[in-house]
C-alpha positions as CSV (number, residue, x, y, z in Angstrom):
1,M,124.6,107.4,94.6
2,K,121.5,109.5,94.3
3,R,122.5,112.7,92.5
4,I,121.3,116.1,93.7
5,Y,120.7,118.8,91.0
6,L,121.0,122.4,92.2
7,D,121.7,124.0,88.8
8,H,118.2,124.9,87.6
9,N,119.3,128.3,86.3
10,A,121.5,126.5,83.8
11,T,118.7,124.3,82.6
12,T,115.7,122.4,84.0
13,P,114.4,118.9,83.5
14,V,111.5,118.6,81.0
15,D,108.3,118.3,83.0
16,A,106.5,114.9,82.5
17,A,103.3,116.7,81.4
18,V,105.4,118.8,78.9
19,L,106.9,115.7,77.4
20,E,103.5,114.1,77.1
21,A,102.2,117.1,75.2
22,M,105.1,117.0,72.8
23,L,105.2,113.3,72.0
24,P,102.4,113.2,69.4
25,F,104.2,116.0,67.4
26,L,107.4,113.9,67.3
27,S,105.4,110.9,65.9
28,A,101.9,110.7,64.4
29,E,101.3,114.5,64.2
30,Y,104.1,115.4,61.9
31,G,102.4,118.0,59.7
32,N,104.0,121.3,58.7
33,A,102.1,124.1,60.4
34,S,102.2,126.1,57.1
35,S,100.4,123.3,55.1
36,I,96.7,123.7,54.3
37,H,95.7,120.0,54.5
38,T,94.5,118.4,57.7
39,F,98.0,117.3,58.9
40,G,99.2,120.9,58.6
41,Q,96.1,122.3,60.2
42,R,96.4,120.1,63.2
43,A,100.0,121.3,63.7
44,R,98.9,124.9,63.1
45,A,96.2,124.6,65.8
46,A,98.7,123.2,68.3
47,V,101.1,126.1,67.6
48,E,98.3,128.7,68.1
49,T,97.3,127.1,71.4
50,A,100.9,127.3,72.5
51,R,100.9,131.0,71.5
52,E,97.9,131.6,73.7
53,Q,99.6,129.8,76.6
54,V,102.8,131.8,76.4
55,A,100.9,135.1,76.0
56,A,98.9,134.3,79.1
57,L,102.1,133.8,81.1
58,V,103.2,137.4,80.5
59,N,99.7,139.1,80.0
60,A,100.3,139.7,76.2
61,R,98.0,139.1,73.2
62,P,98.7,135.8,71.3
63,Q,99.6,137.7,68.1
64,E,102.4,139.5,70.0
65,I,104.3,136.2,70.6
66,V,107.0,135.2,68.1
67,F,108.5,131.7,68.5
68,T,112.3,131.5,68.2
69,S,115.1,129.0,68.8
70,G,115.7,130.3,72.4
71,G,116.7,133.2,74.6
72,T,119.8,134.1,72.7
73,E,117.9,134.5,69.4
74,S,115.1,136.4,71.1
75,D,117.7,138.8,72.7
76,N,119.5,139.3,69.4
77,H,116.3,139.9,67.4
78,G,114.9,142.2,70.1
79,I,118.0,144.4,70.1
80,F,119.1,144.2,66.4
81,G,115.5,144.5,65.3
82,I,115.2,148.0,66.9
83,V,118.7,149.3,66.5
84,E,120.2,149.4,63.0
85,P,123.3,151.6,63.0
86,L,123.9,152.7,59.5
87,P,127.6,153.5,58.6
88,G,128.1,157.3,59.1
89,A,124.6,157.8,60.7
90,N,124.7,161.0,62.6
91,P,123.8,161.0,65.4
92,A,124.6,157.2,65.9
93,P,121.8,155.4,67.7
94,H,122.3,154.9,71.4
95,V,121.5,151.9,73.6
96,I,121.3,151.7,77.4
97,T,121.9,148.4,79.2
98,S,123.3,147.1,82.5
99,S,126.8,145.8,83.2
100,I,125.5,142.5,84.5
101,E,123.4,141.3,81.5
102,H,123.8,137.8,80.1
103,E,126.3,137.5,77.2
104,A,123.4,137.2,74.8
105,V,122.7,140.9,75.4
106,L,126.2,142.1,76.2
107,N,127.8,140.6,73.1
108,T,124.9,141.9,70.9
109,C,125.5,145.4,72.3
110,Q,129.2,145.0,71.6
111,A,128.4,144.0,68.0
112,L,126.2,147.1,67.7
113,E,129.2,149.3,68.9
114,K,131.4,147.8,66.2
115,R,128.7,148.9,63.7
116,G,128.8,152.4,64.9
117,A,126.1,152.5,67.7
118,S,127.0,153.8,71.1
119,V,126.1,151.9,74.3
120,T,126.0,152.9,77.9
121,Y,126.6,150.0,80.4
122,L,125.0,151.1,83.7
123,P,126.9,150.1,86.8
124,V,125.1,148.2,89.6
125,T,125.0,148.5,93.4
126,G,126.6,145.8,95.7
127,A,123.1,144.2,95.7
128,G,123.3,144.0,91.9
129,L,120.7,146.6,91.1
130,I,120.9,149.5,88.7
131,A,120.3,153.0,90.1
132,I,117.3,154.7,88.5
133,E,119.1,158.1,88.6
134,D,121.9,156.6,86.6
135,L,119.4,155.4,84.0
136,R,117.8,158.9,83.8
137,S,121.1,160.7,83.4
138,A,122.2,158.2,80.7
139,I,119.3,159.0,78.3
140,R,120.1,161.1,75.3
141,A,118.1,162.5,72.4
142,E,119.3,159.6,70.2
143,T,118.6,156.8,72.8
144,K,116.7,154.2,70.8
145,L,116.5,151.3,73.2
146,I,116.8,150.4,76.9
147,T,117.6,146.7,77.5
148,V,117.8,145.6,81.1
149,M,117.3,142.0,82.3
150,H,114.5,141.1,84.6
151,A,116.3,138.7,86.9
152,N,120.0,138.0,86.9
153,N,121.2,134.4,86.1
154,E,123.9,134.4,88.7
155,L,122.5,136.3,91.6
156,G,118.7,136.1,91.0
157,T,118.5,139.9,91.6
158,V,115.3,141.4,90.2
159,Q,115.7,144.8,88.5
160,P,113.1,147.6,89.0
161,L,111.4,147.1,85.6
162,E,108.3,149.0,86.5
163,Q,110.3,152.2,87.1
164,I,112.4,151.6,84.0
165,G,109.3,151.0,81.9
166,Q,107.7,154.3,83.2
167,I,110.8,156.3,82.2
168,A,111.1,154.5,78.8
169,A,107.4,155.3,78.1
170,E,107.7,158.9,79.1
171,R,110.7,159.4,76.8
172,E,109.3,157.2,74.0
173,I,112.3,154.8,74.0
174,Y,111.8,151.1,73.2
175,F,112.2,148.9,76.2
176,H,113.4,145.2,76.0
177,T,114.0,142.8,78.9
178,D,115.7,139.4,79.0
179,A,113.2,137.5,81.1
180,V,114.8,134.1,80.6
181,Q,115.5,133.7,84.4
182,S,112.3,135.2,85.6
183,A,109.6,133.7,83.4
184,G,107.7,131.2,85.5
185,K,109.5,132.1,88.7
186,I,108.0,135.6,89.4
187,P,105.0,137.4,88.0
188,I,105.4,139.1,84.6
189,D,102.9,141.6,83.2
190,V,104.2,143.2,80.0
191,Q,101.4,145.9,80.3
192,A,102.2,146.9,83.9
193,L,105.9,146.9,83.1
194,Q,105.3,148.9,79.8
195,L,107.6,146.5,77.9
196,D,107.9,146.6,74.1
197,L,110.0,143.4,73.9
198,L,110.6,140.5,76.2
199,S,112.7,137.3,75.7
200,I,111.9,133.8,77.1
201,S,113.6,130.4,76.8
202,A,111.7,127.1,77.3
203,H,114.4,125.1,78.9
204,K,114.6,127.4,81.9
205,L,111.0,126.6,82.8
206,Y,110.8,122.8,82.4
207,G,110.4,122.9,78.7
208,P,112.6,121.5,75.9
209,K,115.9,123.1,74.7
210,G,116.1,124.9,71.4
211,V,112.9,126.9,71.6
212,G,112.0,130.3,73.0
213,A,109.8,133.3,72.4
214,L,110.0,137.0,71.8
215,Y,107.1,139.2,72.9
216,V,106.8,142.1,70.4
217,R,104.2,144.7,71.5
218,G,101.7,145.4,68.7
219,G,102.8,148.3,66.6
220,T,106.5,147.9,67.3
221,Q,108.5,148.5,64.2
222,L,110.8,145.4,64.4
223,R,113.3,145.0,61.6
224,Q,113.6,141.6,60.0
225,F,116.4,139.5,61.4
226,L,116.2,136.3,59.3
227,Y,115.0,136.1,55.6
228,G,112.8,133.4,54.2
229,G,109.1,132.6,54.0
230,H,106.2,134.4,55.5
231,H,106.0,132.4,58.7
232,Q,104.9,134.2,62.0
233,R,103.6,137.3,60.3
234,G,107.0,137.7,58.6
235,F,108.8,138.3,61.9
236,R,110.5,134.9,62.0
237,P,110.7,132.8,58.8
238,G,111.4,129.1,58.9
239,T,109.2,126.0,59.5
240,E,108.0,126.1,63.1
241,N,109.5,123.6,65.5
242,V,106.0,122.3,66.4
243,A,106.9,119.8,69.1
244,G,109.2,122.3,70.8
245,I,106.6,125.1,70.6
246,V,103.9,122.8,72.1
247,G,106.4,122.0,74.9
248,L,107.0,125.7,75.6
249,G,103.3,126.4,75.6
250,K,102.6,123.5,78.1
251,A,105.5,124.6,80.3
252,A,104.2,128.2,80.3
253,E,100.7,127.0,81.3
254,I,102.1,124.8,84.1
255,A,104.3,127.7,85.3
256,R,101.3,130.0,85.4
257,T,99.1,127.7,87.4
258,S,101.8,126.3,89.8
259,R,104.0,129.4,90.3
260,Q,102.7,130.6,93.7
261,E,102.9,127.1,95.2
262,D,106.4,126.5,93.7
263,T,107.6,129.9,95.0
264,A,106.5,129.2,98.5
265,R,108.1,125.8,98.6
266,V,111.3,126.5,96.7
267,S,112.1,129.8,98.6
268,A,111.7,128.0,101.9
269,L,114.2,125.3,100.8
270,R,116.6,128.0,99.3
271,N,116.6,129.9,102.6
272,K,117.2,126.7,104.6
273,L,120.2,125.9,102.4
274,E,121.6,129.4,102.5
275,E,121.2,129.9,106.2
276,G,122.5,126.4,106.9
277,L,125.6,127.0,104.9
278,L,126.3,130.4,106.4
279,A,125.9,129.0,109.9
280,R,128.1,125.9,109.3
281,I,130.9,127.4,107.3
282,A,133.2,130.2,108.5
283,D,134.3,133.0,106.1
284,C,131.4,132.7,103.6
285,R,128.8,135.2,102.6
286,A,125.7,135.4,100.3
287,N,125.9,137.8,97.3
288,G,123.2,140.0,95.8
289,S,120.0,141.2,97.3
290,P,118.4,139.0,100.0
291,A,114.9,140.3,99.3
292,L,114.8,141.4,95.6
293,R,115.7,138.1,93.9
294,T,114.1,135.0,92.3
295,P,112.9,132.5,94.9
296,N,115.3,129.7,93.8
297,T,118.7,131.3,93.6
298,S,121.6,131.6,96.1
299,N,125.1,132.8,95.3
300,I,127.7,132.3,98.0
301,T,131.4,133.2,98.3
302,F,133.5,130.6,100.1
303,T,136.7,132.5,100.8
304,G,140.0,130.9,100.1
305,I,138.9,128.3,97.5
306,E,138.6,128.0,93.7
307,G,135.0,127.8,92.7
308,E,135.7,125.4,89.8
309,A,137.5,123.1,92.2
310,L,134.5,123.1,94.6
311,V,132.1,122.4,91.7
312,I,134.2,119.3,90.7
313,A,134.5,118.2,94.4
314,L,130.8,118.5,94.9
315,D,130.0,116.7,91.6
316,L,132.2,113.8,92.8
317,K,129.9,113.6,95.9
318,G,126.8,113.7,93.7
319,L,125.8,117.4,94.0
320,A,125.5,119.5,90.8
321,C,125.9,123.3,91.1
322,S,127.9,125.9,89.2
323,T,130.2,128.9,89.3
324,G,128.1,131.8,87.8
325,A,127.0,131.3,84.3
326,A,126.9,127.9,82.6
327,C,127.7,129.5,79.2
328,S,131.1,130.5,80.4
329,S,132.1,127.4,82.4
330,G,135.7,126.6,81.7
331,A,136.5,130.3,81.6
332,V,139.2,131.4,83.9
333,E,138.0,135.0,83.9
334,P,136.1,135.8,87.1
335,S,132.3,136.4,86.6
336,H,131.6,139.8,85.1
337,V,128.5,139.9,87.3
338,L,130.3,139.4,90.6
339,T,133.1,141.8,89.8
340,A,130.4,144.4,88.8
341,I,128.9,144.1,92.3
342,G,132.3,144.9,93.8
343,L,133.8,141.5,94.6
344,P,137.6,141.2,94.2
345,S,138.7,138.7,91.6
346,A,139.7,136.1,94.2
347,D,136.2,136.2,95.9
348,A,134.4,136.2,92.5
349,R,136.4,133.0,91.6
350,A,135.5,131.5,95.0
351,S,131.7,131.9,94.5
352,I,129.1,129.2,93.8
353,R,125.6,129.5,92.5
354,F,123.0,127.1,93.9
355,S,119.7,127.2,92.0
356,L,116.8,125.0,93.2
357,G,113.8,123.8,91.2
358,R,110.3,122.4,91.2
359,H,111.5,118.9,92.1
360,T,114.1,119.8,94.7
361,T,113.3,118.0,98.0
362,A,113.9,118.8,101.7
363,E,116.0,115.6,101.9
364,E,118.2,116.9,99.1
365,I,118.8,120.1,101.0
366,D,119.6,118.2,104.2
367,A,122.2,116.2,102.2
368,A,123.6,119.3,100.6
369,L,124.1,120.8,104.1
370,E,126.4,117.8,104.9
371,I,128.2,117.6,101.6
372,V,129.1,121.3,101.0
373,P,130.7,122.1,104.4
374,A,132.9,118.9,104.2
375,A,134.0,119.7,100.6
376,V,134.8,123.3,101.5
377,A,136.8,122.2,104.6
378,Q,138.8,119.7,102.5
379,L,139.7,122.3,99.8
380,R,140.6,124.9,102.4
381,K,143.0,122.4,103.9
382,L,144.8,122.2,100.5
383,S,144.5,125.9,99.7
384,P,147.7,127.9,99.6
385,V,145.8,131.1,100.3
386,Y,143.5,130.1,103.1
387,P,145.0,130.7,106.6
388,K,145.5,127.4,108.5
389,P,144.6,127.2,112.2
390,T,147.7,127.6,114.4
391,P,148.3,124.5,116.6
392,A,147.7,125.1,120.3
393,H,150.8,125.0,122.5
394,H,150.8,123.1,125.8
């Protein structure tokens, strides 16, 4: 059975060219990038090339890129690095975020609240967008940071970062975005968006797991998060993961050069899948904003079924997808993102995310259009809550 992978928002396969760029640094090129001998200097040169490649992806300067262990660390450092609530600080620092952030941001904000900071969680519309008026009215004199994700991991919805950046700049408030789901899929320009901090993860853009980056605008006073040596201008101590960093750099370079072509192809396939499923299956609907979303993501509610059961049924037929966020799979709570856009718990639990990728083929989408309707029909037959057709009387 040829397996079909439609879960690229959870992780992506490492691109062949990325693996090729990494291999020397897992074998012959084993130098420590902090050593001054030739081995070390070759590793250092490779790290600095990667810094340039990542900077080019988001229109930053190379010295503004700090390598991390991934998106979660970047989010934590970006937020804790700006907001340090001191016990009894008066007024306590204030943070504004959205109610549909990834747990890496939400749980960091909750940890800040426990330390005495105050946080406003902005609601979103049915399309998954924050309202700019809500943001404006949430700002206080003590607002220190606005952290709003660029693209949502479950819906693909893209937030109005340009408007948020404008407001943050006018009010002299630090602005961070989690760009883990947007980097490589849609254009990012940290200058145009007036961002101070931005988080990226390599494994979401065909790079390796365990490496990411944090863009830190020059002049940003970022508090130290880890303590150790003087690596990366003191921002992030610890021996650099040279092979991983090289992989992230190469992945960023490929994303920058192939993005437009990938977008056109992937969005056409995504639309074919979504329209095909909505046409073939009764009682289902797409969630989020049809227009303002990443080109590869489709989130669909199949009324009357359990999402987890459908994921398992589809996996048995060779198709991989997910219910909402991979980080919370196994959780029985409905997705916080789907309930935030107004879905009742039962519908949130009946929703599936399909996320396509660079290597998704038209044949795979054709196959998915056969597999998914059959699996949904089978589960609805067994469902205690889905109405059964009444038999016709003769």
